[in-house]
C-alpha positions in Angstrom: 88.1 124.4 76.7 91.9 124.7 76.6 94.1 121.7 77.5 95.9 121.9 80.8 99.7 121.7 80.9 101.2 118.6 82.6 102.3 120.6 85.7 98.7 121.9 86.2 97.4 118.3 85.8 99.8 117.1 88.5 99.0 120.0 90.9 95.3 119.4 90.4 95.5 115.6 91.1 97.7 116.2 94.2 95.3 118.9 95.5 92.2 116.8 94.8 93.8 113.9 96.8 94.7 116.4 99.6 98.4 115.6 99.2 98.7 119.3 98.6 98.5 121.0 101.1 98.0 118.3 103.8 101.2 116.3 103.1 103.5 118.4 101.0 102.3 121.9 101.9 102.3 124.5 99.2 104.2 123.0 96.3 104.4 123.7 92.5 106.0 121.0 90.4 108.7 121.7 87.8 109.4 118.1 86.8 107.1 115.3 85.7 107.6 112.1 87.7 106.3 108.8 86.3 106.0 105.6 88.3 106.5 102.5 86.1 104.9 99.3 87.3 105.2 95.8 85.7 102.1 96.5 83.7 103.4 99.9 82.6 103.2 103.5 83.8 100.8 104.1 86.7 98.3 106.8 85.9 98.5 109.6 88.4 96.1 108.8 91.3 95.0 105.5 89.9 94.2 102.6 92.1 96.6 99.7 91.5 96.7 96.1 92.6 98.9 95.2 95.5 100.5 92.6 93.3 101.8 95.4 91.0 103.8 96.9 93.9 105.8 94.0 95.1 109.0 94.9 93.3 110.5 98.4 93.2 109.0 100.5 90.3 110.9 102.2 87.6 111.1 105.9 88.0 111.0 108.2 84.9 111.9 111.9 85.1 111.1 114.7 82.7 112.6 118.0 83.9 113.5 121.2 82.1 117.1 122.2 82.8 117.8 124.8 85.4 120.2 127.7 84.9 122.8 125.6 86.7 122.5 122.9 84.1 123.5 125.1 81.2 127.2 125.5 80.5 129.0 128.6 79.3 128.7 127.2 75.7 124.9 127.2 76.1 124.7 123.4 76.1 123.0 121.3 78.8 125.5 119.6 81.0 123.2 116.8 82.1 124.8 116.6 85.5 121.7 117.1 87.7 120.8 114.2 90.0 117.7 113.6 91.9 116.5 112.0 95.2 113.3 110.0 95.3 111.3 109.3 98.4 108.2 107.0 98.6 106.0 107.1 101.7 102.5 106.4 103.0 100.7 109.3 104.6 97.8 107.0 105.5 99.7 104.6 107.7 98.2 102.5 109.2 94.9 104.0 107.9 93.6 107.3 106.6 91.2 107.4 109.6 94.0 107.0 112.1 97.4 107.9 110.5 99.5 107.4 113.6 102.5 106.3 111.6 102.2 108.9 108.9 104.4 109.4 106.8 105.6 105.8 106.8 108.8 105.8 104.6 109.0 103.0 102.1 112.0 103.9 100.0 114.7 106.6 99.5 117.0 106.6 96.4 119.7 109.2 95.8 121.7 109.9 92.6 118.9 109.3 90.1 120.0 110.5 86.6 117.3 111.1 83.9 118.0 109.3 80.6 116.6 112.1 78.4 113.7 109.9 77.5 110.7 110.9 79.6 109.2 107.4 79.6 112.5 105.5 80.3 113.5 104.7 83.8 116.2 107.0 85.3 119.6 105.5 86.0 120.4 104.8 89.6 124.0 106.1 90.1 124.2 105.3 93.8 122.8 102.4 96.0 119.4 103.0 97.5 119.6 104.7 100.9 117.3 102.0 102.3 115.8 98.8 100.8 112.5 99.2 99.1 109.6 98.1 101.4 106.5 97.3 99.2 103.1 98.6 100.2 101.3 96.5 102.8 98.2 98.3 103.8 96.6 96.5 106.9 93.5 94.5 106.3 90.4 96.7 106.4 92.4 99.9 106.4 90.8 101.3 103.2 92.6 103.3 100.5 96.3 104.4 101.0 97.8 107.3 98.9 101.3 105.9 98.3 103.2 109.1 97.5 106.5 109.6 95.6 108.4 112.9 95.9 111.3 114.0 93.7 114.0 116.3 94.9 116.7 118.1 92.9 120.0 117.4 94.6 122.8 120.0 95.1 126.1 119.1 93.5 128.0 116.1 95.1 125.0 115.3 97.3 125.0 112.3 99.6 123.1 111.5 102.8 125.0 112.4 105.9 126.3 109.5 108.0 123.7 108.7 110.7 120.8 110.0 108.6 117.5 108.3 109.7 116.9 107.4 106.0 119.8 105.0 106.2 118.1 103.1 109.0 115.9 100.3 107.5 114.1 99.5 110.8 110.3 99.8 111.1 110.6 102.4 113.9 112.9 104.6 111.8 110.4 104.5 108.9 107.4 105.6 111.0 106.4 109.3 111.3 108.9 110.4 108.7 108.4 113.8 107.0 109.3 114.3 103.4 109.2 118.1 103.5 111.5 118.3 106.6 113.8 115.7 104.9 114.3 118.0 101.9 114.8 121.1 104.1 117.3 119.3 106.3 119.4 118.1 103.3 119.3 121.1 101.0 117.1 119.3 98.5 114.6 121.2 96.2 111.2 119.5 95.8 110.5 119.4 92.1 108.0 116.6 91.4 105.5 114.3 93.0 103.2 111.4 92.0 101.0 108.9 93.8 98.9 105.8 93.3 96.3 104.2 95.5 96.4 100.8 97.0 93.4 99.4 99.0 93.8 97.3 102.1 92.1 93.9 101.8 88.7 93.7 103.3 
């Protein structure tokens, strides 16, 4: 049996978890996104302890250069920046996701280091403070989802963007796909881990 390429592995995991198509619609990744927790990289779709998610994770990006990344001399310019969004499509529970997609974090200006397992450099402040997972007691499994977008040149969130509002109300019923469309961002990667609400 042939080995699957990493993009097929990501698509398969996202589809099995119903993130594709229920949350992200039809989506084909072109970058590998790794979430680095205190104990190390989180396996795609693995259940992780709530204690592992208290601090913001590291974000590693492995992406092939696009045509825009290659200069006239044929060398990669390494100017591409990315936006990362983290959200919970199962808020407050998968059975009743009335606050889906609860936005936990948005970072713009991420720059890959060239090392696919090293955290990307954050070149701009986070759009909003990281809010760690906090699944309600008895709410079961939550699919904390991370989406990576390729930014257009000189991208920044517009003044008044809801992503700049840290309030609980602004974080509820967010939509990652519409966020990307509204801001001219190209979705290129996704990852997720599972956290269980306490019984």
